[in-house]
Each structure stands twice: as C-alpha cells, then as structure tokens.
C-alpha positions in Angstrom: 165.8 -30.5 73.2 168.8 -32.8 74.0 168.6 -34.8 76.7 170.9 -37.0 79.0 169.3 -40.6 79.8 170.6 -41.9 82.7 169.4 -46.1 83.5 169.3 -45.6 87.3 169.8 -49.1 89.4 166.2 -49.9 89.3 166.3 -50.1 85.6 164.9 -47.0 85.4 165.7 -45.0 82.3 165.4 -40.7 83.4 165.5 -38.2 80.9 166.8 -35.0 81.7 166.9 -31.9 79.2 170.4 -30.5 78.8 171.1 -27.3 79.3 172.6 -25.2 75.9 174.5 -22.2 75.4 172.0 -19.8 75.8 170.2 -20.7 79.1 174.5 -21.3 80.4 175.5 -18.0 78.8 172.6 -16.3 80.7 173.5 -18.0 84.0 177.3 -17.0 83.3 176.5 -13.4 82.4 174.4 -13.1 85.9 176.8 -14.7 88.2 179.9 -12.3 86.3 177.7 -9.0 87.3 177.6 -10.8 90.6 181.5 -10.7 90.3 181.5 -7.5 89.5 179.6 -6.2 92.4 181.4 -8.3 94.6 184.6 -6.8 93.5 183.5 -3.2 93.4 182.5 -3.6 97.1 185.7 -5.2 98.3 187.5 -2.5 96.2 185.8 0.5 98.2 186.2 -1.5 101.9 190.1 -1.7 100.7 191.1 1.8 99.3 188.5 3.9 101.7 187.3 2.2 104.6 189.8 0.3 106.1 192.8 2.9 105.7 190.9 5.3 107.8 190.4 2.5 110.9 193.5 0.9 110.3 195.8 3.6 109.8 198.0 3.4 113.2 199.0 0.1 111.9 200.0 1.0 108.3 197.7 -1.5 106.8 197.5 0.3 103.5 201.4 -0.4 102.8 201.6 -3.8 104.7 199.1 -6.0 104.7 196.5 -4.1 102.1 197.9 -5.2 98.9 198.4 -8.8 100.1 194.5 -8.9 101.5 193.2 -7.4 98.3 194.6 -10.3 96.5 193.8 -12.9 98.4 190.1 -11.6 98.0 190.3 -10.9 94.3 192.0 -14.7 94.1 188.6 -15.8 96.4 185.9 -14.3 94.3 187.4 -15.4 91.0 188.1 -19.0 91.8 186.1 -19.5 94.6 183.0 -17.9 94.0 181.3 -20.6 90.9 183.0 -23.4 93.3 181.3 -22.3 96.6 177.4 -22.2 95.5 177.9 -25.1 93.6 179.0 -26.8 96.9 176.1 -25.6 99.2 173.6 -24.9 96.5 174.2 -29.0 95.0 175.6 -27.8 91.8 173.7 -24.2 91.3 175.0 -20.6 91.4 172.5 -17.9 91.5 173.4 -17.0 88.2 172.0 -20.9 87.3 168.9 -20.6 89.6 167.6 -18.0 88.0 168.6 -19.9 84.6 166.4 -23.3 85.9 169.6 -25.4 85.3 172.3 -27.6 87.9 175.1 -29.2 87.3 175.1 -33.0 88.1 177.2 -35.9 87.7 177.2 -37.9 84.8 175.1 -40.8 86.7 172.7 -38.2 87.6 173.8 -38.2 91.7 174.4 -34.1 92.9 178.6 -33.0 92.9 179.9 -33.0 95.7 183.2 -30.5 96.5 185.8 -32.4 94.7 183.5 -32.3 91.4 182.7 -28.7 92.0 186.6 -27.0 92.7 187.3 -29.7 89.6 185.2 -28.3 87.1 186.0 -24.7 88.0 189.8 -24.9 88.0 189.3 -25.5 84.4 187.2 -21.9 84.3 190.6 -20.1 83.1 191.4 -22.4 80.6 187.7 -22.3 79.4 187.9 -18.7 78.9 190.6 -18.6 76.8 191.6 -16.4 74.6 188.5 -14.1 75.8 184.5 -14.3 76.3 184.9 -18.4 77.0 186.1 -19.1 73.4 187.2 -21.9 74.4 184.8 -23.4 76.4 182.1 -22.1 73.7 183.8 -24.2 70.6 184.6 -27.8 72.6 180.3 -27.3 73.8 179.8 -26.6 70.5 181.8 -30.1 69.6 180.2 -32.4 71.7 176.1 -33.5 72.2 176.2 -32.7 75.9 177.4 -29.2 76.0 180.3 -29.9 78.0 183.3 -27.4 78.5 186.9 -28.7 79.3 185.8 -28.3 83.5 183.2 -30.7 83.0 184.9 -33.5 81.1 187.8 -33.1 83.8 185.0 -33.8 86.6 182.3 -36.0 85.0 179.8 -33.5 85.4 176.9 -32.6 82.8 174.6 -29.3 83.2 170.6 -30.0 83.1 168.0 -28.0 83.1 166.2 -28.3 86.2 163.1 -31.4 85.9 160.3 -30.1 88.4 158.1 -33.7 89.3 155.6 -32.2 87.6 156.9 -33.6 84.3 156.7 -37.2 85.5 153.4 -37.5 86.9 152.0 -40.5 85.8 148.0 -41.7 85.4 147.3 -43.2 88.5 146.1 -46.7 88.4 143.8 -46.2 91.7 141.0 -43.3 92.3 141.6 -40.2 93.8 141.5 -40.5 97.6 142.0 -38.1 100.5 144.4 -40.1 103.0 146.2 -39.1 106.1 149.7 -38.3 105.1 152.0 -40.0 107.5 154.6 -37.8 109.2 157.7 -40.6 108.0 156.8 -39.7 104.2 158.5 -36.2 105.0 161.8 -38.4 104.7 161.4 -38.8 100.9 163.0 -36.7 98.9 162.4 -35.3 95.6 164.7 -37.5 93.8 162.7 -40.3 95.0 159.4 -39.2 94.4 160.5 -38.7 90.2 161.9 -42.2 90.8 158.7 -43.9 92.0 156.8 -41.6 89.4 158.8 -42.2 86.4 158.6 -45.8 87.4 154.8 -45.3 87.3 154.7 -43.8 84.1 156.9 -46.4 82.1 155.7 -49.6 83.7 153.6 -50.8 80.9 156.4 -50.4 78.5 158.7 -52.6 80.6 159.4 -56.0 80.2 156.9 -58.0 83.5 160.6 -59.2 85.1 162.1 -56.0 85.1 159.2 -54.4 86.1 158.7 -56.3 89.1 162.2 -56.4 90.0 161.8 -52.4 89.5 158.8 -51.9 91.5 160.3 -54.1 94.2 163.7 -52.8 94.5 161.9 -48.8 95.3 159.3 -50.2 97.1 162.8 -51.6 99.7 164.1 -48.2 99.3 161.3 -47.0 100.7 160.8 -49.1 103.7 164.2 -48.8 104.3 163.7 -45.0 104.8 160.5 -44.5 106.4 160.0 -48.0 107.9 156.6 -47.8 105.5 155.2 -51.0 103.6 152.5 -51.6 101.8 148.8 -52.7 103.9 147.7 -56.5 103.6 145.5 -57.1 99.9 147.6 -53.8 98.6 149.7 -54.2 95.2 153.4 -52.5 95.4 152.4 -50.4 92.2 149.7 -49.0 94.6 151.8 -48.6 97.4 154.0 -46.3 95.4 151.6 -44.6 93.8 150.0 -43.7 97.5 153.8 -42.9 98.8 153.2 -40.2 95.6 150.2 -38.9 96.8 150.9 -38.3 100.4 154.2 -36.8 99.4 152.7 -34.5 96.9 149.5 -33.3 99.5 152.7 -32.2 101.4 153.3 -29.6 98.9 156.8 -30.2 99.4 157.3 -30.3 95.9 155.1 -28.8 93.9 
C-alpha cells in the first residue's frame, strides 16, 4: 500500500497509508446513495406535503420551484463539504470506508479546503462515472483528483494509534491517570508513540531535540512535567500510558 510520508516540526516522520481508488469509490457509492435518499425525501415533501399545507398561499406555483432548485443545489454541492467540515475530512461514506481527507501537511482540513475540493467535483465527474477524476487519480502516485490538487489535500486511511504502539522502555505499571491527561489529543498520542517507536533510529542530536519539543508541547497543554530523576523518554511513555489507560483512543 502506498504511503504518505510527513515530516513533522519535531523531525519525526509519520507514514499514513493512502486511500486507493477502490476505497474512495466505495465511499462515493455510499454517499451517492445517501444523496439519492435525500433527493427522494425532498421531492416527496415538495410535491405532496407542502402544497397541501400551503395551498392558500399558492406555494406550488410561486415559491415551490425556486425552493426545490435551491434544495437540489444544496444537496449536490453542500453534502460533501458540510460533512467534511463538521467531521474533519469525513463523510458518512468515508467514515464507513475508514478514510479521511487531510491537508498535504497532515493537518485536518478546514472549511476552505472542504469547499474548494468539492467545487471541482462537477469537473471530476465528467463525462460520467467520475471519468476525469478516475484518470487523474491513476496518473499520480497519491491518488489525487483535481479537487485535491486545487485544495492541497490527500485522502488517507485512518491510522489507529495501535499501529504505532512502541515497545515500552519501562515496565508496565498501574498508575493513576492525571485528569489533565485528557487534554492530550489523538494526534499528539500518535506523535509521542511514533517518536518512541523510532527513537533508536534517530541521530542523538535529533532525538534529543525531538523529545524535548514533544515534552514541552505536552507541558504547555497539560501543565505536566517529568518528575525528579525521570528521563524525558520515560515521561513521554508515562503520558502515552495514561492516555491509553483512559481508553479514549483504543
């Protein structure tokens, strides 16, 4: 499976498996089915329900067609962008397929990227069955369609934190979880464990710099710091253990 390699500011390389054409079309098929259901429900409401409840105001002859067109426009153009904004790069179809849209830098997309990549969906869909998008994905190593190039995004498989779980340096110990640990995000847990997994392959200078930057980031966010006599690596292991003990990220 092709992977996207991202070098973080802490000089740690993260590898994320790129979503292939198959998984992306699976997600698209599910999303298209959901769109079709929304079209059907909307058509039923506009054709049958609203005229009876608003007959005195001649709704069907005046506002009905305009609102119907607006509804279709919102479903076609807004469905993907809406979900990718509120679910940070996922639609119902992408969530089922286990894939997500992210920036090329590995950061979550925002509303601008979500809207930008989906404005090109009409072009990617030409001349039918996403012909342009399919050809475009086949011609580049990261399986990106035109919308991805415009927005600077890629689609990757979700990477569970278990996939980067390191071999611990310290012994397993049952420790009480500090309440401030809840402020550590899943992204930071992956960062910590990626460092711990790769630390022996790093140049000593790079390793020292990376571990200090990560530890400082955790300190700023949680207020926690290593105890007297505790190494930075042990501190980071302790943080990762406590996050996992909470069971928030599996």
